[in-house]
All heavy atoms as an XYZ file, in Angstrom:
873
protein
N     -19.077    -31.508     44.595
C     -18.809    -30.099     44.441
C     -17.332    -29.838     44.671
O     -16.716    -30.435     45.532
C     -19.656    -29.321     45.443
C     -19.496    -27.850     45.298
S     -20.797    -27.039     46.245
C     -20.196    -25.428     46.206
N     -16.763    -28.945     43.865
C     -15.343    -28.642     43.961
C     -15.070    -27.822     45.214
O     -15.861    -26.981     45.605
C     -14.892    -27.856     42.739
N     -13.929    -28.099     45.820
C     -13.567    -27.345     47.015
C     -13.131    -25.933     46.633
O     -12.790    -25.657     45.490
C     -12.439    -28.056     47.762
O     -11.240    -27.944     47.030
N     -13.143    -25.040     47.604
C     -12.783    -23.652     47.317
C     -11.325    -23.542     46.916
O     -10.956    -22.690     46.113
C     -13.087    -22.760     48.513
O     -12.288    -23.120     49.620
N     -10.451    -24.411     47.423
C      -9.038    -24.363     47.030
C      -8.869    -24.791     45.570
O      -8.030    -24.254     44.862
C      -8.177    -25.214     47.954
O      -8.577    -26.568     47.890
N      -9.679    -25.733     45.091
C      -9.626    -26.154     43.689
C     -10.098    -25.032     42.783
O      -9.487    -24.753     41.746
C     -10.493    -27.410     43.465
O     -10.050    -28.436     44.350
C     -10.404    -27.884     42.041
N     -11.150    -24.370     43.170
C     -11.676    -23.251     42.381
C     -10.650    -22.128     42.329
O     -10.401    -21.546     41.270
C     -13.018    -22.763     42.962
C     -14.071    -23.851     42.764
C     -13.456    -21.462     42.300
C     -15.384    -23.582     43.460
N     -10.006    -21.822     43.464
C      -8.972    -20.786     43.489
C      -7.815    -21.165     42.573
O      -7.283    -20.328     41.849
C      -8.466    -20.559     44.916
C      -9.440    -19.826     45.798
C      -8.870    -19.672     47.187
C      -9.894    -19.069     48.133
N      -9.413    -18.993     49.503
N      -7.412    -22.429     42.604
C      -6.311    -22.884     41.759
C      -6.654    -22.709     40.281
O      -5.844    -22.230     39.502
C      -5.969    -24.352     42.058
C      -4.944    -24.905     41.127
C      -3.601    -24.584     41.283
C      -5.306    -25.721     40.062
C      -2.645    -25.082     40.412
C      -4.363    -26.212     39.196
C      -3.028    -25.894     39.363
N      -7.844    -23.111     39.895
C      -8.271    -22.981     38.496
C      -8.310    -21.504     38.096
O      -7.845    -21.134     37.010
C      -9.639    -23.656     38.276
C      -9.496    -25.176     38.435
C     -10.207    -23.293     36.909
C     -10.806    -25.925     38.446
N      -8.824    -20.669     38.972
C      -8.896    -19.241     38.684
C      -7.496    -18.659     38.504
O      -7.228    -17.939     37.544
C      -9.638    -18.510     39.817
C      -9.698    -17.029     39.615
C     -10.576    -16.475     38.706
C      -8.858    -16.192     40.328
C     -10.627    -15.104     38.510
C      -8.895    -14.818     40.132
C      -9.775    -14.271     39.232
N      -6.579    -18.982     39.421
C      -5.212    -18.465     39.357
C      -4.488    -19.009     38.126
O      -3.742    -18.287     37.463
C      -4.441    -18.793     40.655
C      -2.965    -18.480     40.533
C      -5.050    -18.031     41.820
N      -4.725    -20.247     37.777
C      -4.070    -20.844     36.619
C      -4.611    -20.265     35.313
O      -3.871    -20.091     34.335
C      -4.249    -22.353     36.640
N      -5.881    -19.962     35.271
C      -6.498    -19.472     34.037
C      -6.343    -17.968     33.852
O      -6.415    -17.473     32.723
C      -7.977    -19.842     34.019
N      -6.124    -17.231     34.916
C      -6.053    -15.775     34.835
C      -5.001    -15.278     33.844
O      -5.300    -14.403     33.020
C      -5.821    -15.174     36.227
C      -5.831    -13.655     36.293
C      -7.186    -13.107     35.837
C      -5.515    -13.182     37.697
N      -3.769    -15.791     33.865
C      -2.790    -15.292     32.889
C      -3.226    -15.524     31.427
O      -3.013    -14.676     30.563
C      -1.526    -16.084     33.205
C      -1.685    -16.509     34.617
C      -3.161    -16.707     34.812
N      -3.856    -16.647     31.169
C      -4.327    -16.934     29.821
C      -5.416    -15.957     29.401
O      -5.400    -15.424     28.288
C      -4.843    -18.370     29.729
C      -5.359    -18.809     28.362
C      -4.257    -18.707     27.314
C      -5.897    -20.213     28.423
N      -6.339    -15.674     30.291
C      -7.412    -14.731     30.003
C      -6.835    -13.339     29.755
O      -7.215    -12.648     28.812
C      -8.447    -14.707     31.145
C      -9.427    -13.565     30.974
C      -9.166    -16.040     31.235
N      -5.889    -12.912     30.588
C      -5.261    -11.596     30.405
C      -4.507    -11.529     29.084
O      -4.546    -10.514     28.388
C      -4.321    -11.289     31.572
C      -5.008    -10.973     32.892
C      -3.981    -10.803     34.006
C      -5.871     -9.733     32.778
N      -3.830    -12.605     28.724
C      -3.109    -12.640     27.461
C      -4.055    -12.449     26.279
O      -3.789    -11.665     25.364
C      -2.350    -13.970     27.315
C      -1.540    -14.142     26.044
C      -0.408    -13.132     25.996
C      -0.997    -15.545     25.957
N      -5.177    -13.124     26.310
C      -6.163    -12.999     25.233
C      -6.761    -11.596     25.203
O      -6.909    -10.993     24.142
C      -7.270    -14.061     25.386
C      -8.417    -13.795     24.441
C      -6.696    -15.459     25.167
N      -7.081    -11.058     26.354
C      -7.704     -9.736     26.409
C      -6.748     -8.611     26.051
O      -7.153     -7.597     25.487
C      -8.283     -9.484     27.807
C      -9.480    -10.334     28.197
C      -9.880    -10.041     29.639
C     -10.644    -10.084     27.264
N      -5.479     -8.762     26.368
C      -4.517     -7.696     26.137
C      -3.791     -7.809     24.801
O      -3.085     -6.891     24.410
C      -3.493     -7.650     27.277
C      -4.085     -7.333     28.654
C      -3.004     -7.393     29.720
C      -4.763     -5.976     28.655
N      -3.962     -8.903     24.109
C      -3.315     -9.075     22.809
C      -3.918     -8.102     21.806
O      -5.103     -7.805     21.855
C      -3.496    -10.510     22.319
N      -3.095     -7.587     20.889
C      -3.648     -6.695     19.869
C      -4.706     -7.408     19.051
O      -4.572     -8.594     18.744
C      -2.448     -6.335     18.996
C      -1.248     -6.879     19.664
C      -1.678     -7.804     20.752
N      -5.738     -6.690     18.681
C      -6.855     -7.291     17.952
C      -6.408     -7.831     16.604
O      -6.792     -8.909     16.205
C      -7.962     -6.270     17.767
N      -5.616     -7.072     15.902
C      -5.187     -7.523     14.584
C      -3.959     -6.736     14.176
O      -4.006     -5.520     14.077
C      -6.312     -7.298     13.572
O      -5.884     -7.662     12.290
N      -2.864     -7.427     13.958
C      -1.659     -6.772     13.505
C      -1.445     -7.109     12.045
O      -1.755     -8.194     11.590
C      -0.460     -7.239     14.319
C      -0.443     -6.669     15.721
C       0.865     -6.940     16.432
O       1.914     -7.007     15.757
O       0.834     -7.086     17.646
N      -0.901     -6.152     11.332
C      -0.644     -6.366      9.915
C       0.467     -7.397      9.744
O       1.509     -7.314     10.379
C      -0.254     -5.057      9.254
N       0.224     -8.359      8.916
C       1.239     -9.348      8.595
C       2.104     -8.856      7.437
O       3.187     -9.362      7.214
C       0.584    -10.674      8.233
N       1.610     -7.860      6.724
C       2.326     -7.345      5.567
C       3.166     -6.145      6.000
O       2.724     -5.321      6.784
C       1.330     -6.967      4.445
C       2.053     -6.760      3.136
C       0.511     -5.763      4.810
C       1.113     -6.691      1.956
N       4.396     -6.087      5.527
C       5.276     -4.976      5.882
C       5.382     -4.004      4.712
O       5.089     -4.350      3.567
C       6.665     -5.500      6.232
O       7.304     -5.993      5.069
N       5.811     -2.797      5.014
C       5.978     -1.798      3.966
C       7.041     -2.264      2.959
O       6.906     -2.031      1.764
C       6.353     -0.451      4.583
S       6.129      0.939      3.453
N       8.059     -2.938      3.439
C       9.081     -3.426      2.508
C       8.496     -4.456      1.543
O       8.893     -4.505      0.373
C      10.286     -4.002      3.261
O       9.915     -5.103      4.054
N       7.517     -5.257      2.002
C       6.844     -6.205      1.106
C       6.034     -5.465      0.049
O       6.042     -5.835     -1.128
C       5.893     -7.121      1.892
C       6.611     -8.105      2.792
O       7.776     -8.443      2.500
O       6.001     -8.524      3.796
N       5.342     -4.413      0.473
C       4.522     -3.627     -0.455
C       5.411     -2.979     -1.510
O       5.132     -3.047     -2.709
C       3.702     -2.561      0.306
C       2.980     -1.629     -0.661
C       2.706     -3.235      1.243
N       6.505     -2.364     -1.061
C       7.435     -1.703     -1.990
C       8.041     -2.719     -2.950
O       8.152     -2.466     -4.154
C       8.542     -0.961     -1.207
C       7.937      0.155     -0.359
C       9.616     -0.434     -2.133
C       7.228      1.242     -1.127
N       8.417     -3.879     -2.422
C       9.001     -4.925     -3.275
C       8.017     -5.344     -4.363
O       8.380     -5.493     -5.529
C       9.395     -6.132     -2.423
C       9.932     -7.318     -3.220
C      10.211     -8.519     -2.338
C       9.024     -9.036     -1.614
N       8.170    -10.000     -2.165
N       6.753     -5.505     -3.965
C       5.740     -5.933     -4.935
C       5.477     -4.871     -5.999
O       5.269     -5.202     -7.170
C       4.426     -6.276     -4.227
C       4.491     -7.588     -3.467
O       5.376     -8.422     -3.760
O       3.646     -7.787     -2.574
N       5.479     -3.609     -5.596
C       5.116     -2.546     -6.543
C       6.309     -1.859     -7.201
O       6.118     -1.020     -8.092
C       4.235     -1.503     -5.847
C       2.866     -2.014     -5.406
C       2.065     -0.900     -4.759
C       2.090     -2.607     -6.575
N       7.519     -2.205     -6.817
C       8.710     -1.587     -7.413
C       8.706     -1.681     -8.947
O       9.037     -0.698     -9.614
C       9.983     -2.203     -6.840
C      11.247     -1.543     -7.417
C      12.509     -1.940     -6.702
N      12.530     -1.233     -5.428
C      12.834     -1.808     -4.266
N      13.131     -3.072     -4.217
N      12.838     -1.104     -3.161
N       8.313     -2.811     -9.546
C       8.307     -2.879    -11.015
C       7.308     -1.916    -11.670
O       7.331     -1.724    -12.875
C       7.922     -4.333    -11.316
C       8.216     -5.094    -10.072
C       8.013     -4.123     -8.952
N       6.436     -1.302    -10.878
C       5.422     -0.388    -11.423
C       5.862      1.069    -11.418
O       5.227      1.907    -12.070
C       4.130     -0.501    -10.616
S       3.395     -2.147    -10.579
N       6.922      1.388    -10.693
C       7.288      2.786    -10.482
C       7.544      3.513    -11.795
O       6.960      4.574    -12.045
C       8.503      2.913     -9.531
C       9.005      4.347     -9.468
C       8.114      2.429     -8.135
N       8.405      2.987    -12.636
C       8.721      3.670    -13.899
C       7.472      3.841    -14.757
O       7.242      4.896    -15.340
C       9.815      2.924    -14.664
C      10.334      3.746    -15.821
O      10.623      4.924    -15.665
N      10.444      3.123    -16.986
N       6.657      2.813    -14.808
C       5.413      2.885    -15.569
C       4.490      3.960    -15.005
O       3.918      4.754    -15.753
C       4.709      1.526    -15.566
C       3.293      1.595    -16.096
C       3.051      1.730    -17.454
C       2.208      1.540    -15.221
C       1.751      1.813    -17.944
C       0.911      1.611    -15.704
C       0.686      1.754    -17.061
O      -0.598      1.846    -17.534
N       4.324      4.008    -13.693
C       3.397      4.959    -13.078
C       3.873      6.407    -13.192
O       3.066      7.324    -13.185
C       3.170      4.605    -11.603
C       2.375      3.329    -11.351
C       2.375      2.981     -9.874
C       0.950      3.460    -11.877
N       5.169      6.614    -13.322
C       5.704      7.972    -13.428
C       5.849      8.400    -14.887
O       5.475      9.514    -15.251
C       7.057      8.083    -12.686
C       7.693      9.450    -12.893
C       6.862      7.825    -11.197
N       6.358      7.514    -15.739
C       6.683      7.892    -17.120
C       5.983      7.071    -18.188
O       6.205      7.312    -19.370
C       8.200      7.747    -17.353
C       9.015      8.540    -16.378
O       8.754      9.711    -16.164
N      10.007      7.907    -15.772
N       5.201      6.097    -17.802
C       4.690      5.123    -18.751
C       3.510      5.574    -19.579
O       2.893      6.615    -19.333
N       3.236      4.755    -20.549
C       2.045      4.890    -21.379
C       1.591      3.480    -21.722
O       2.352      2.522    -21.606
C       2.332      5.658    -22.694
O       3.363      4.970    -23.412
C       2.762      7.080    -22.418
N       0.369      3.351    -22.153
C      -0.134      2.047    -22.567
C      -0.331      1.101    -21.406
O      -0.671      1.499    -20.308
N      -0.086     -0.164    -21.683
C      -0.301     -1.219    -20.685
C       0.896     -1.319    -19.744
O       2.034     -1.103    -20.165
C      -0.520     -2.550    -21.381
N       0.642     -1.656    -18.485
C       1.758     -1.830    -17.551
C       2.563     -3.075    -17.902
O       2.035     -4.030    -18.487
C       1.067     -1.994    -16.193
C      -0.333     -2.362    -16.487
C      -0.651     -1.856    -17.859
N       3.849     -3.094    -17.548
C       4.665     -4.282    -17.811
C       4.163     -5.487    -17.010
O       3.558     -5.321    -15.940
C       6.071     -3.876    -17.375
C       5.948     -2.591    -16.651
C       4.603     -2.017    -16.919
N       4.419     -6.669    -17.516
C       3.942     -7.881    -16.843
C       4.523     -8.016    -15.443
O       3.849     -8.510    -14.532
C       4.250     -9.124    -17.677
O       5.647     -9.251    -17.869
N       5.756     -7.558    -15.236
C       6.359     -7.638    -13.900
C       5.608     -6.744    -12.910
O       5.481     -7.078    -11.735
C       7.839     -7.255    -13.943
O       7.994     -5.940    -14.448
N       5.100     -5.620    -13.387
C       4.294     -4.727    -12.550
C       2.993     -5.428    -12.158
O       2.604     -5.419    -10.988
C       4.015     -3.427    -13.303
S       2.798     -2.352    -12.506
N       2.327     -6.017    -13.125
C       1.058     -6.709    -12.842
C       1.267     -7.899    -11.911
O       0.442     -8.158    -11.034
C       0.394     -7.150    -14.142
S      -0.262     -5.763    -15.093
N       2.400     -8.596    -12.071
C       2.691     -9.728    -11.189
C       2.878     -9.242     -9.755
O       2.374     -9.858     -8.807
C       3.937    -10.472    -11.670
N       3.579     -8.124     -9.583
C       3.781     -7.564     -8.246
C       2.489     -7.054     -7.639
O       2.208     -7.271     -6.460
N       1.683     -6.360     -8.435
C       0.401     -5.850     -7.949
C      -0.522     -7.004     -7.569
O      -1.239     -6.937     -6.568
C      -0.247     -4.958     -9.000
N      -0.479     -8.063     -8.345
C      -1.286     -9.248     -8.041
C      -0.817     -9.910     -6.745
O      -1.640    -10.347     -5.928
C      -1.197    -10.236     -9.205
O      -1.967    -11.385     -8.940
N       0.497     -9.962     -6.547
C       1.037    -10.534     -5.311
C       0.597     -9.707     -4.102
O       0.232    -10.258     -3.060
C       2.565    -10.604     -5.382
N       0.606     -8.385     -4.259
C       0.154     -7.517     -3.171
C      -1.331     -7.728     -2.886
O      -1.737     -7.836     -1.734
C       0.411     -6.048     -3.509
C      -0.147     -5.033     -2.514
C       0.442     -5.252     -1.121
C       0.115     -3.623     -3.001
N      -2.132     -7.806     -3.932
C      -3.573     -8.023     -3.757
C      -3.837     -9.328     -3.016
O      -4.727     -9.404     -2.171
C      -4.277     -8.018     -5.113
N      -3.048    -10.354     -3.306
C      -3.216    -11.650     -2.638
C      -2.724    -11.614     -1.195
O      -3.265    -12.303     -0.332
C      -2.449    -12.739     -3.395
O      -2.991    -12.916     -4.675
N      -1.694    -10.811     -0.932
C      -1.091    -10.774      0.403
C      -1.888     -9.921      1.388
O      -1.912    -10.210      2.580
C       0.339    -10.250      0.320
N      -2.521     -8.868      0.900
C      -3.246     -7.945      1.787
C      -4.672     -8.451      1.978
O      -5.594     -8.027      1.297
C      -3.229     -6.537      1.208
N      -4.843     -9.354      2.932
C      -6.146     -9.981      3.116
C      -6.921     -9.438      4.305
O      -8.126     -9.296      4.229
C      -5.979    -11.509      3.275
O      -5.073    -11.758      4.352
C      -5.436    -12.130      2.001
N      -6.234     -9.127      5.390
C      -6.936     -8.634      6.576
C      -7.083     -7.118      6.514
O      -6.396     -6.444      5.733
C      -6.168     -9.018      7.844
O      -4.976     -8.252      7.943
N      -7.943     -6.582      7.341
C      -8.095     -5.127      7.421
C      -6.790     -4.465      7.827
O      -6.433     -3.404      7.310
C      -9.187     -4.757      8.419
O     -10.442     -5.152      7.932
N      -6.064     -5.087      8.751
C      -4.780     -4.538      9.187
C      -3.782     -4.530      8.038
O      -3.022     -3.568      7.874
C      -4.237     -5.341     10.363
N      -3.769     -5.593      7.220
C      -2.887     -5.647      6.053
C      -3.228     -4.533      5.075
O      -2.354     -3.858      4.546
C      -3.018     -6.983      5.318
C      -2.405     -8.150      6.065
O      -1.534     -7.924      6.928
O      -2.799     -9.293      5.784
N      -4.511     -4.353      4.822
C      -4.953     -3.345      3.863
C      -4.612     -1.944      4.338
O      -4.182     -1.100      3.559
C      -6.452     -3.492      3.597
C      -6.766     -4.766      2.846
C      -8.250     -5.015      2.763
C      -8.514     -6.384      2.144
N      -9.915     -6.735      2.166
N      -4.763     -1.715      5.625
C      -4.429     -0.398      6.166
C      -2.922     -0.159      6.074
O      -2.482      0.923      5.701
C      -4.902     -0.285      7.614
C      -4.666      1.080      8.203
C      -5.257      1.216      9.584
C      -5.030      2.614     10.136
N      -5.578      2.763     11.476
N      -2.125     -1.164      6.415
C      -0.672     -1.032      6.339
C      -0.233     -0.805      4.890
O       0.616      0.050      4.623
C       0.004     -2.281      6.906
N      -0.815     -1.563      3.955
C      -0.485     -1.390      2.542
C      -0.882      0.005      2.079
O      -0.136      0.672      1.359
C      -1.181     -2.453      1.700
N      -2.042      0.456      2.485
C      -2.528      1.780      2.110
C      -1.571      2.863      2.579
O      -1.193      3.752      1.819
C      -3.922      2.008      2.685
S      -4.598      3.635      2.291
N      -1.179      2.801      3.830
C      -0.289      3.821      4.375
C       1.066      3.811      3.670
O       1.637      4.865      3.396
C      -0.134      3.629      5.882
C      -1.417      3.939      6.626
C      -1.399      3.520      8.088
O      -0.645      2.645      8.502
N      -2.258      4.145      8.876
N       1.559      2.646      3.348
C       2.837      2.527      2.651
C       2.735      3.077      1.228
O       3.594      3.836      0.778
C       3.271      1.069      2.635
S       4.875      0.832      1.861
N       1.678      2.701      0.521
C       1.480      3.170     -0.850
C       1.275      4.682     -0.874
O       1.827      5.380     -1.733
C       0.299      2.434     -1.511
C       0.683      0.970     -1.750
C      -0.110      3.100     -2.812
C      -0.470      0.087     -2.165
N       0.519      5.194      0.075
C       0.282      6.639      0.136
C       1.604      7.381      0.326
O       1.879      8.371     -0.351
C      -0.688      6.962      1.268
C      -0.988      8.438      1.414
C      -2.007      8.695      2.505
C      -2.347     10.177      2.596
N      -3.433     10.414      3.560
N       2.420      6.907      1.234
C       3.711      7.536      1.502
C       4.617      7.489      0.267
O       5.238      8.485     -0.097
C       4.383      6.831      2.682
O       5.673      7.349      2.896
N       4.662      6.336     -0.383
C       5.491      6.198     -1.586
C       4.963      7.076     -2.712
O       5.737      7.707     -3.435
C       5.536      4.736     -2.020
N       3.646      7.145     -2.861
C       3.047      7.955     -3.935
C       3.320      9.440     -3.710
O       3.505     10.192     -4.679
C       1.544      7.691     -4.012
N       3.382      9.871     -2.455
C       3.689     11.273     -2.175
C       5.111     11.615     -2.616
O       5.384     12.730     -3.030
C       3.505     11.573     -0.677
C       2.053     11.588     -0.261
C       1.849     11.660      1.243
O       2.742     11.325      2.029
N       0.672     12.080      1.658
N       6.012     10.642     -2.550
C       7.409     10.870     -2.931
C       7.629     10.764     -4.438
O       8.462     11.452     -4.993
C       8.314      9.868     -2.203
C       8.346     10.082     -0.710
C       9.112      8.987     -0.012
C       8.982      9.153      1.495
N       9.438      7.985      2.211
N       6.886      9.869     -5.107
C       7.157      9.629     -6.533
C       6.219     10.363     -7.472
O       6.493     10.442     -8.655
C       7.142      8.135     -6.847
C       5.796      7.472     -6.769
S       5.932      5.737     -7.182
C       4.438      5.513     -8.106
N       5.113     10.886     -6.977
C       4.155     11.654     -7.776
C       3.743     10.909     -9.058
O       4.085     11.305    -10.162
C       4.735     13.028     -8.111
C       3.668     13.964     -8.640
O       2.490     13.790     -8.359
N       4.095     14.948     -9.405
N       2.974      9.830     -8.913
C       2.589      9.036    -10.091
C       1.578      9.768    -10.971
O       0.862     10.654    -10.516
C       1.946      7.794     -9.476
C       1.396      8.278     -8.175
C       2.373      9.310     -7.685
N       1.529      9.368    -12.226
C       0.489      9.832    -13.142
C      -0.829      9.264    -12.611
O      -1.009      8.051    -12.557
C       0.789      9.311    -14.549
C      -0.290      9.654    -15.549
O      -1.474      9.452    -15.311
N       0.136     10.136    -16.699
N      -1.748     10.139    -12.220
C      -2.982      9.692    -11.562
C      -3.847      8.808    -12.457
O      -4.479      7.874    -11.975
C      -3.778     10.884    -11.053
C      -3.149     11.558     -9.843
C      -2.986     10.592     -8.672
O      -3.932      9.972     -8.226
N      -1.760     10.462     -8.189
N      -3.883      9.091    -13.750
C      -4.689      8.253    -14.650
C      -4.119      6.847    -14.735
O      -4.866      5.868    -14.693
C      -4.763      8.879    -16.035
C      -5.610     10.131    -16.074
C      -5.614     10.769    -17.450
O      -4.618     10.752    -18.166
N      -6.755     11.339    -17.818
N      -2.788      6.739    -14.847
C      -2.163      5.416    -14.893
C      -2.338      4.681    -13.565
O      -2.607      3.481    -13.541
C      -0.677      5.537    -15.232
C      -0.331      6.038    -16.633
C       1.176      6.214    -16.775
C      -0.865      5.089    -17.699
N      -2.208      5.422    -12.459
C      -2.344      4.807    -11.134
C      -3.757      4.283    -10.915
O      -3.944      3.176    -10.410
C      -1.962      5.816    -10.050
N      -4.752      5.070    -11.295
C      -6.137      4.642    -11.110
C      -6.493      3.468    -12.012
O      -7.298      2.621    -11.644
C      -7.095      5.803    -11.363
C      -7.044      6.845    -10.268
C      -7.946      8.036    -10.545
O      -8.454      8.204    -11.650
N      -8.144      8.869     -9.545
N      -5.890      3.420    -13.184
C      -6.203      2.352    -14.138
C      -5.379      1.088    -13.911
O      -5.682      0.052    -14.507
C      -5.992      2.857    -15.562
N      -4.362      1.167    -13.071
C      -3.455      0.023    -12.885
C      -4.181     -1.280    -12.544
O      -3.960     -2.294    -13.221
C      -2.392      0.344    -11.832
C      -1.385     -0.775    -11.562
C      -0.517     -1.021    -12.789
C      -0.527     -0.439    -10.360
N      -5.036     -1.308    -11.526
C      -5.686     -2.591    -11.215
C      -6.475     -3.162    -12.402
O      -6.340     -4.349    -12.728
C      -6.611     -2.257    -10.044
C      -6.001     -1.048     -9.414
C      -5.408     -0.266    -10.558
N      -7.257     -2.333    -13.067
C      -8.045     -2.817    -14.209
C      -7.132     -3.262    -15.347
O      -7.390     -4.287    -15.987
C      -9.001     -1.733    -14.691
N      -6.059     -2.508    -15.587
C      -5.133     -2.868    -16.665
C      -4.371     -4.153    -16.371
O      -3.869     -4.796    -17.286
C      -4.149     -1.727    -16.934
C      -4.803     -0.567    -17.643
O      -5.862     -0.714    -18.260
N      -4.194      0.602    -17.550
N      -4.279     -4.508    -15.096
C      -3.629     -5.759    -14.707
C      -4.643     -6.880    -14.475
O      -4.260     -8.010    -14.166
C      -2.791     -5.550    -13.442
S      -1.287     -4.594    -13.697
N      -5.932     -6.552    -14.554
C      -6.963     -7.566    -14.374
C      -7.111     -8.025    -12.933
O      -7.434     -9.190    -12.680
N      -6.867     -7.122    -11.985
C      -6.956     -7.463    -10.560
C      -7.763     -6.407     -9.823
O      -8.082     -5.355    -10.359
C      -5.563     -7.561     -9.909
C      -4.840     -6.193     -9.990
C      -4.731     -8.659    -10.535
C      -3.637     -6.082     -9.106
N      -8.043     -6.700     -8.562
C      -8.600     -5.716     -7.645
C      -7.519     -5.451     -6.608
O      -7.127     -6.359     -5.885
C      -9.869     -6.251     -6.962
O     -10.827     -6.555     -7.960
C     -10.434     -5.228     -6.000
N      -7.017     -4.241     -6.575
C      -5.983     -3.878     -5.614
C      -6.669     -3.365     -4.350
O      -7.635     -2.608     -4.447
C      -5.078     -2.802     -6.220
C      -3.682     -2.636     -5.644
C      -2.902     -3.946     -5.711
C      -2.922     -1.554     -6.385
N      -6.176     -3.756     -3.166
C      -6.864     -3.382     -1.944
C      -6.754     -1.906     -1.569
O      -7.296     -1.491     -0.566
C      -6.199     -4.254     -0.881
C      -4.879     -4.591     -1.432
C      -5.039     -4.626     -2.922
N      -6.077     -1.122     -2.383
C      -5.921      0.305     -2.081
C      -5.585      1.048     -3.366
O      -4.976      0.493     -4.272
C      -4.820      0.509     -1.014
C      -3.479      0.039     -1.509
C      -4.750      1.946     -0.581
N      -6.012      2.281     -3.442
C      -5.682      3.115     -4.596
C      -4.224      3.562     -4.506
O      -3.721      3.832     -3.425
C      -6.595      4.334     -4.637
N      -3.550      3.628     -5.642
C      -2.192      4.154     -5.691
C      -2.332      5.668     -5.847
O      -2.497      6.180     -6.946
C      -1.390      3.545     -6.866
C       0.007      4.136     -6.922
C      -1.338      2.032     -6.734
N      -2.299      6.359     -4.718
C      -2.536      7.798     -4.731
C      -1.914      8.447     -3.508
O      -1.968      7.872     -2.417
C      -4.043      8.081     -4.738
O      -4.301      9.440     -4.487
N      -1.359      9.648     -3.688
C      -0.837     10.362     -2.520
C      -1.944     10.959     -1.655
O      -1.688     11.438     -0.565
C       0.023     11.463     -3.140
C      -0.550     11.683     -4.494
C      -1.101     10.354     -4.935
N      -3.178     10.922     -2.129
C      -4.290     11.556     -1.422
C      -5.306     10.577     -0.853
O      -6.343     10.998     -0.356
C      -5.012     12.531     -2.358
C      -4.066     13.564     -2.912
O      -3.260     14.133     -2.189
N      -4.135     13.787     -4.215
N      -5.053      9.293     -0.942
C      -6.018      8.301     -0.475
C      -6.208      8.417      1.035
O      -5.267      8.691      1.774
C      -5.576      6.865     -0.883
C      -4.304      6.447     -0.190
C      -6.674      5.864     -0.615
N      -7.438      8.264      1.484
C      -7.756      8.278      2.907
C      -7.751      6.826      3.389
O      -8.712      6.087      3.163
C      -9.115      8.927      3.139
C      -9.469      9.035      4.615
O      -8.777      8.435      5.462
O     -10.456      9.731      4.917
N      -6.681      6.437      4.028
C      -6.519      5.040      4.437
C      -7.536      4.596      5.489
O      -7.767      3.405      5.648
C      -5.096      4.798      4.940
S      -3.846      4.975      3.650
N      -8.134      5.536      6.189
C      -9.137      5.142      7.173
C     -10.455      4.757      6.491
O     -11.257      4.048      7.071
C      -9.400      6.276      8.165
O     -10.035      7.372      7.536
N     -10.663      5.222      5.271
C     -11.905      4.914      4.561
C     -11.741      3.816      3.516
O     -12.710      3.165      3.165
C     -12.445      6.169      3.866
C     -12.888      7.224      4.840
C     -13.441      8.428      4.132
C     -13.869      9.482      5.136
N     -14.323     10.700      4.482
N     -10.547      3.587      3.045
C     -10.367      2.626      1.959
C     -10.707      1.207      2.382
O     -11.064      0.391      1.565
C      -8.937      2.685      1.414
S      -7.690      1.999      2.511
N     -10.640      0.915      3.669
C     -10.913     -0.438      4.139
C     -12.352     -0.848      3.986
O     -12.664     -2.026      3.944
C     -10.493     -0.562      5.609
C      -9.042     -0.226      5.896
C      -8.771     -0.345      7.389
C      -8.097     -1.099      5.125
N     -13.254      0.103      3.881
C     -14.666     -0.224      3.760
C     -15.026     -0.761      2.383
O     -16.083     -1.320      2.200
C     -15.531      1.000      4.069
C     -15.357      1.465      5.478
C     -14.764      2.689      5.744
C     -15.771      0.687      6.548
C     -14.602      3.126      7.048
C     -15.615      1.119      7.857
C     -15.029      2.335      8.097
N     -14.158     -0.608      1.433
C     -14.445     -1.038      0.066
C     -14.056     -2.477     -0.209
O     -14.285     -2.966     -1.271
C     -13.759     -0.113     -0.943
C     -14.185      1.317     -0.812
C     -13.275      2.306     -0.488
C     -15.521      1.674     -0.975
C     -13.680      3.629     -0.365
C     -15.927      2.991     -0.845
C     -15.005      3.966     -0.547
O     -15.402      5.255     -0.417
N     -13.419     -3.130      0.757
C     -12.865     -4.445      0.470
C     -13.423     -5.502      1.383
O     -13.709     -5.355      2.467
C     -11.360     -4.398      0.570
C     -10.797     -3.292     -0.248
C     -10.369     -2.130      0.332
C     -10.758     -3.412     -1.609
C      -9.874     -1.101     -0.429
C     -10.252     -2.367     -2.379
C      -9.816     -1.237     -1.782
């Protein structure tokens, strides 16, 4: 049987590790708003003034974003960034809604100034 001093030592040695695990954030977004903007920048002109099919550079960026936003935290961060950008640029809603299908992808968030980012995560 282990002595009480050994048990105390193990407890004291393990306590910081346990606290670190318990106090660490559950999930932080690995994707930044600058990454989201970089990926979708080629889509801005199309979403505001475009017609027809989106340019290939837009679809490549949207596809990169779809691949990068994998965790719930990533999707929420992307959603909040896209919502903020959409409020400033006022995209054509029909083009914005059709963008993922026109690019042949599933985007983790709608390109809309009105999207509810707290609910969009349930769809993915």
